[in-house]
Each structure stands twice: as structure tokens, then as C-alpha cells.
C-alpha positions in Angstrom: 21.7 -17.6 -6.5 23.1 -18.4 -9.9 22.1 -22.1 -9.4 18.6 -21.2 -8.2 16.0 -21.6 -10.9 12.9 -19.5 -11.4 10.8 -22.6 -10.4 12.6 -22.7 -7.1 12.0 -19.0 -6.4 8.3 -19.4 -7.3 7.8 -22.4 -5.1 9.6 -20.7 -2.2 7.4 -17.6 -2.7 4.2 -19.7 -2.7 5.2 -21.5 0.5 6.4 -18.4 2.3 3.3 -16.4 1.4 1.0 -19.3 2.4 2.8 -19.6 5.8 2.5 -15.9 6.4 -1.2 -15.7 5.5 -2.0 -18.7 7.7 -0.1 -17.3 10.6 -1.7 -13.8 10.4 -5.3 -14.7 9.4 -5.7 -18.5 9.5 -7.0 -20.7 6.7 -9.6 -19.0 4.5 -13.2 -20.0 5.1 -14.9 -22.4 2.7 -16.2 -19.5 0.6 -15.4 -19.2 -3.1 -14.4 -15.5 -2.9 -12.0 -15.9 0.0 -10.5 -19.1 -1.5 -9.9 -17.3 -4.8 -8.5 -14.2 -2.9 -6.2 -16.5 -0.9 -5.0 -18.2 -4.0 -4.4 -14.9 -5.8 -2.2 -13.5 -3.0 -0.3 -16.8 -2.8 0.3 -16.7 -6.5 1.5 -13.1 -6.3 4.0 -14.1 -3.7 5.4 -16.8 -6.0 5.6 -14.5 -9.0 7.4 -11.9 -6.9 10.0 -14.4 -5.5 10.5 -15.7 -9.1 11.1 -12.1 -10.2 13.8 -11.7 -7.6 15.7 -14.7 -9.1 15.3 -13.4 -12.6 16.2 -9.8 -11.6 19.5 -11.1 -10.0 20.4 -12.9 -13.2 19.6 -10.0 -15.5 21.5 -7.4 -13.4 24.5 -9.7 -13.2 24.4 -10.1 -17.0 23.7 -6.4 -17.8 23.8 -3.9 -14.9 22.7 -1.1 -17.3 19.2 -2.4 -16.9 19.0 -0.4 -13.7 19.1 2.9 -15.4 15.9 2.7 -17.5 14.2 1.0 -14.5 15.0 3.8 -12.2 13.8 6.3 -14.8 10.5 4.6 -15.2 10.0 4.3 -11.4 10.9 8.0 -11.0 8.3 9.1 -13.5 5.7 6.9 -11.9 6.5 8.4 -8.5 5.8 12.0 -9.6 2.0 11.8 -9.3 1.8 10.7 -5.6 4.5 13.3 -4.8 2.5 16.0 -6.5 -0.6 14.9 -4.7 1.2 15.1 -1.4 2.5 18.6 -2.2 -1.0 19.7 -3.2 -2.6 18.4 0.0 0.1 20.0 2.1 -0.4 23.4 0.4 -4.2 23.5 0.7 -4.3 22.4 4.4 -4.1 26.0 5.9 -7.1 27.2 3.8 -9.0 24.0 4.7 -8.4 24.4 8.5 -9.5 28.1 8.2 -12.9 27.0 7.0 -13.4 23.9 9.1 -15.0 23.1 12.4 -13.3 20.9 14.9 -15.3 18.3 16.9 -14.4 15.4 19.2 -14.7 12.0 17.5 -14.4 8.6 19.0 -12.3 5.7 17.8 -14.5 2.6 17.4 -11.8 0.2 16.3 -9.9 -0.7 13.1 -10.9 -2.2 9.8 -9.2 -5.3 8.3 -6.4 -3.1 6.9 -5.7 -1.6 10.3 -7.2 1.9 9.6 -9.1 3.7 12.3 -12.9 3.6 12.3 -14.2 6.8 13.8 -17.6 8.3 14.7 -18.2 12.0 15.2 -21.2 14.3 15.5 -22.0 15.5 12.0 -24.7 17.9 13.1 -27.1 18.3 16.0 -29.0 15.1 15.3 -26.7 12.8 13.3 -23.5 10.8 14.0 -21.2 10.2 11.1 -18.9 7.2 10.6 -15.6 7.3 8.7 -12.5 5.3 8.0 -9.4 7.5 8.7 -6.5 7.5 6.2 -3.3 5.8 7.4 -1.2 8.0 9.7 1.7 7.0 12.0 0.2 9.2 14.8 -2.7 6.7 14.9 -0.7 3.7 15.8 -1.2 3.9 19.6 -4.9 4.8 19.5 -7.4 2.2 20.6 -11.1 1.7 20.7 -12.7 4.3 23.0 -10.0 6.9 22.5 -11.0 10.4 21.4 -9.6 12.1 18.3 -10.1 15.5 16.8 -12.1 15.6 13.5 -12.1 18.7 11.2 -15.2 19.1 9.0 -15.4 21.8 6.3 -18.4 24.0 6.8 -18.9 24.7 3.0 -19.0 22.3 0.0 -17.4 19.9 -0.7 -17.6 19.3 3.2 -14.2 17.6 3.3 -13.3 15.8 6.5 -9.9 15.4 8.1 -8.7 13.8 11.3 -5.9 14.7 13.6 -3.2 15.4 12.7 -4.6 17.2 9.7 -2.8 17.0 6.4 -0.9 14.2 4.6 1.6 12.0 6.4 5.1 12.2 5.0 6.2 9.0 6.6 3.3 7.1 5.1 3.9 8.6 1.6 7.7 7.8 1.9 7.0 4.2 3.0 4.6 3.6 0.1 7.0 4.9 -2.4 9.8 2.8 -0.9 7.8 -0.4 -1.3 6.7 0.8 -4.8 10.3 1.1 -5.8 11.3 -2.3 -4.3 8.4 -4.3 -5.8 8.2 -2.3 -9.0 12.0 -2.4 -9.5 12.1 -6.2 -9.0 9.2 -6.9 -11.3 10.6 -4.6 -14.1 14.1 -5.9 -14.0 12.9 -9.5 -13.6 10.2 -9.7 -16.2 11.0 -6.7 -18.4 13.8 -8.3 -20.4 11.6 -11.4 -21.0 8.7 -9.3 -22.3 11.0 -7.4 -24.6 12.4 -10.6 -26.0 8.9 -12.0 -26.5 9.5 -15.1 -24.3 6.3 -16.9 -23.4 7.6 -18.2 -20.1 10.5 -17.5 -17.7 13.6 -19.6 -17.9 13.7 -22.5 -15.5 
């Protein structure tokens, strides 16, 4: 990788991201918003692959860069871990004051999250997008699912299984460390040196 330039990494990232987007979703419609969004995601892919090239060079030159990077990522990981712990601790009291009703899976949104309807009261049907949970992977449209609705304000709603999903939190933190680590090690030294553009 020592002979690979930032430009090569950027171009490869752009091409790889474009190919993945076209394979998964097809070409964007001729709408300004979707075209700009498509271009933004493609540019992010190029920037990330360029950061991989730079990070490799910087770590080979000075492995000590990994220490402050790990410290920064660890500090930034504390808030989501604290939120997970808080949600886990308050779940028993929530379930003690919640009613359980049968909801129905209507499908998934563009991000793959379940869209669920459930009886909110005797005359109304509510609709919600469930948070990401690994237990939902096998559910399909028409399946039933338990919904837990708090009887008193703030009328919080949870879906089965109640509580935060540890696997989802761990996966998000993993990708945060991968992407954040590459970006910090790749572009951090350049920013500190005041370079206006990555080396080619």
C-alpha cells in the first residue's frame, strides 16, 4: 500500500460506493434531491477509502498515533453506553406501568426498520417505526408482535423484546470505532499540520 496514493484510494472508493448503490437501489431518479444525496454518499465513500490509505501511511510512520485516537474514541463511546445502561435499568419500572397489546407488522421502511400498527385506544389505531433489534430480523408483513404502552405520561411505547438491544449497540460502536478511527488517523495529522489537501 506504500505505493498507493490518496488519489487512487479516493477513486477506488468512489467506484466501489457507486457500484454498491446501483446494485442495491439502482440509479437515482432524475430528482435534484436524490441526485445530490447519491453524489454525497459516493463522495463519502471516496473520502473514507482515501483515509484508509493515509491512515496506513501515518501508522507506519508513527504507531503512537493510535494511543490518542483510542482515547478520543473511548470518550465518545461513553454517552451511548450510558444511554444503554440507563434504558436497561428503567425497563422493569416501565413494564410495571405498561399495557401490552398485539400489534401487526405492516412492512419495513427504507432503513429496514419494522413499521407496526397497534390499537392505541378503543377507537384509534397507532402507527410506529420500531427501533432496530436483532429479534426482528425474521418478522415479515402480517406477523403479530407485542407492543407495550405506558398508561401514564410520557406514554412511552416499546415493542417486543422490550429494552435496548445489546447486539445493536455493540455493532454500532464497532463501526463507529472502525470509521472514526480511520478518519482520525488518516486526516488528523494533516489537520494538525495545517495542510490544505491530502498528499497525492
